[in-house]
N, C-alpha and C positions, 0 to 999 in steps of 0.2 A: 745783150738780152733782148734787142729789138726784134729778133727773129720771131718764127712762128712758135706757137706753145701757149700753155696756161698763164693767165694774167694775175690770177689771185691764188692764195694758198688752198682754198677748197678745190679749186680746178687742179691744182698741181697734186694734191693728195688723191683726186679721183684717178687722174692719169697714172699715178704710181699703183694704185689699186689695179688699174687694168695690166699694168706692167707685172704685178704679182700674179694675176690670173695667167698671163702668157707665159711666165717662167714655169708657174705649176703645171701646165698644159704640155711644155716643152720637155719636161722632165718624163711624162709617160709615153711609152712606146705605143703608138698608134694614135696618139693626140697632138694636134699642132697648135703652136702659140700663133701661127698665122691666122688659123680659124678664129681665136679669141679677137685678134686685132681687127678681123674683118666684122665680127657680129657687133663689136663696141664702137664700130665707126672710126677707127684710126689707121686703118691699113694703108691709104695712100699717103697720109701724113707720115706715117712710118716709113714708107719708100722714100719719100722727099727728105725726111730727116736724115736717112742713110746717105742718100745721094749728095747731102750738103758736106759730109766728110771727103772732100774731093781734092785734087792735085793743089789748087791754090792755097786750100787751108793747110795741106802738108807742107807746101813750100814756105808758107808763112811761119808755121811751127819751127822749122828748120832755121829759119832767119831770126827766130826766137821774137818774130813781131806777132805776139800774142792777141793783139787787139784786132789786126786783119783776119787771124784765123777765127776768133770767135766772130767777126762779122760774117763769114761763110757758114759756120756751122750751127745747126739749129738746136742750141744748147738748152734752150729754155724747155723744149720738148723732149730732147734725148735724156737729160738729167734725172727727171723724175721717174721716166718709163726705165731707163736702165738701171736706176736704183731698185724699183719694184722687181724686175726681172732677176737681177743678182740676187736679191732678198730671197725670192722664191727658190731659186736653184740651189742656194746653200743651205736654206732653211727646210725646205720641204722634200729634199732628196730621200732622206731616211723615212719619212712619213710616207710618201709614195710607195716606196719600196716594202713597206709593211704592209700596207693596204692591199697591194697587188699579190703580195705572197699568201697574207692571211685571210683576206676577203676578198678573192677576186671576182666572183660572180656579182656581188652587190656594186662593187668598184666600177667594173666593167659595164654593168647596167646604167649606172648614172653618165658614164661616158657615151655610152650609145644614144641615150636620150638627148645629151649635149649636141653631139654631132647631127642626129637626126633632124632636130629643130634648126640646126645651123644651116642645113641644106636649104631648108625653106627660106630662110632669112636671105642668105647669100644670092638664091635664086631670083629673088624679088628685085634684086638690083640689076638684072638683065632687062632692058627696056622693050625689046622685042626677040621674042623666042623664034627665030627664023630657022630655016633648015641647016644653015651654017652654024647657028649656036648650038642646035641639037647635036650636030656632027662634032664639035670640039667637046661638049658636054659628055658624049658616049666615048670618046677618045681618052678623055681626063679620066672617066670613070675606070676604063678598062686598063689604063696605065696604072692607076692607083692599086686596083685589084690584084694585077700581076705582081707589082712591088711588093705589097705587104705579105704575099705568099711566098717570097723568097726565104731560102733556108739560112739561117745565120750561120758563119764561117769562123774558123780560127785565123786571125792574122796576127802580123808582127807588132811588138810593142815599142818598135824604133819611134824617135821623135819625129822623123820625116813623115811617116804613116799616120801619126797622131795628127800633124798639121794637115795633112790630106782630109783625115775624118772630119776636122773641123769646117774645112772649105765645103765637103759635100753635105754634113749635117746642117750647117747653117742655111744652106739653099732651101732645103726641105722646111725648116722651122719656121720660114717665112711664107712658105705655101701652105693655104688653107687645104686641110685633108691629108697631106704628106707629113708625116712625123719625123722630124730629124733625129729623135731619140730611137724610132725604129729603124732607121738607115744605120745607126751607130750598133744596134743589135746585130743587123745583116752584116755589119763590117766586123763583128767580134770585139767592139769596144764600149759597149753600153756599161757592162759592169766595171770596166777599167776606169771611165771616166766618172761615172757616179761613185765609184769608191773614193776617188781624188776629192770629189766635191764633199764628201762627209768629214774629212779632215783636211781643208784647203790650205792651212797654215804650215803643214809639214813641208820639208824642203823639196822632196823629191815630188810630192803631188803638187806643189806650186809650179815646179817646172813643167810638169805635165799639162797642168790648166793653162799656163801661160802660153806655151807651144799651140795647145788646142785654141785658145783665143786668137792667137796671131792667124791661124788658118781661118777661123770664122770671120775674122775683118776682112781678110783677102777675098773670100767666097763672098761675103756680103757685098762689098763694094763693087763687084762685077754684076752680080746676080740681081741685085735691086735695080740697077740701070736697066737691065732687060725687061724686067718687069714694069718698070714705069713707062718705058716706051711702049710696051704691048698695051698697058691700059690707057695710054693717052691716043694711040692710033687705032687700037680695036678693042674698045672697052667692052661691048657687049659679048664678042667671042672669048675674050680672055677671062672674064666673070663666069662664063658658062663652063669654060675648061675647069677652073678653080672649083666650081659647084661639082662637076663631075668627079674632081679628086676626092672631095669629101664622101660622095656616095660610095665610091670604090673602097675608100679605107675603112668603110664600116665592116669589111670582112674581118679585120683585125680585132676590132673591139666587140664583135658578138661574146656575150658572157660566157655561154654553154660550150665547152670544147672538149674534145677527146684527144690526148696525146697518143701520137703515133710512134714517135722515137725520140729518144732523149739522150743526153750525154752528162755526166758528171764532170765539172771542170773546177780544180781548186775547193773541193768540197760543196759546190754549188750545182743543182741540176739546172741545165740549160735545155729548152725544148726545142728539136730540130725540125719536127714535123707534126703537125695537129690539123683536125678538121673542126668545122662547127658541126653541133649537132642541136637537137630539139630537147628541151626538158621533158623527163620521163614521166612526171606526177605533177600536178598543180598543188603543190606544198605551200608551206609558209614561205620557204626561201624564194620560191619562184614569184610569190605574191609580192614580196619586198622588192624583188629586183624589177618587177613590172611597175611598182610605186616609184622607185628610184629612177627609173626611164622618164617617167612623168614629171618627177621634180626637175630632173636635167632639162627636159624640153620646156618646163614653164621658166626655168632661170634663163634661158636664151631667149624665149619669146618676150620675157619682161624686160630684159636687158635692151633688146631690140625697140620695144614699145617706148622704154624710156629714153632711149637715144634719139629715136624718131620724133618723140613729143607726142603726148596725147591729143587726140583728134586729127592727126594727120595720117593719111593714107599711106 
């Protein structure tokens, strides 16, 4: 417990709350837990903590040398964060599904405000907006715009594919702007995995979640190291690219959409193609949506102000 992480119970509780927010974001197709980590100031700490689960720690665990393993792993940081993320994934899956199904426009409006303000917050972390930074920003925005426009497909429910989905989704979950949940939707496994989360202690669901978690661990171990290397050596360019990801992802969270093509699978309608539209009239629903956008933006800017500290630029 001498590693990085909270030193007091209030600090641990705050980190757990940030984990709850990350987990809640990761459930939503189009919103990334990596964005929450970035705007709450724990992104690079998160990458370093993931990197601490390394081969030395694994070898020590295999030797049953618990002291050596814990010396490597940033347990003080990971424990409250993972507890918060896990609680959100299990507890909020049903709530988020209900909100997106029953109240899509106000829910997406809130997310749009969250992400819009997050672009400003993350963009401030680029020290110098050079031509190269603008180039990587544009590349990131273009890539995210194309990814979120992909059409969900039908895929197998074999355990090997669930493992692969975990590897792919976790990489996106730690990228600001790219939603792991949306990639699961594209891979045809969003409803399958969230369905297992609603009843995680059922034997078959537990197997699915365990295999998915193993895929997440493998993907996270490799991808976090790549991101850490990029941030250490090309910080400005990497943050500019991540900011671009967030801008491009706003295509997915635009509240007003028109369905072009859909299909019913197992009694549930899945949208295959849609495009964004503007609201036709300035009615009460539109005003509520605009208000929620401002609320979402205010939450992000307030969190950033509290993290940075009053009086600091």
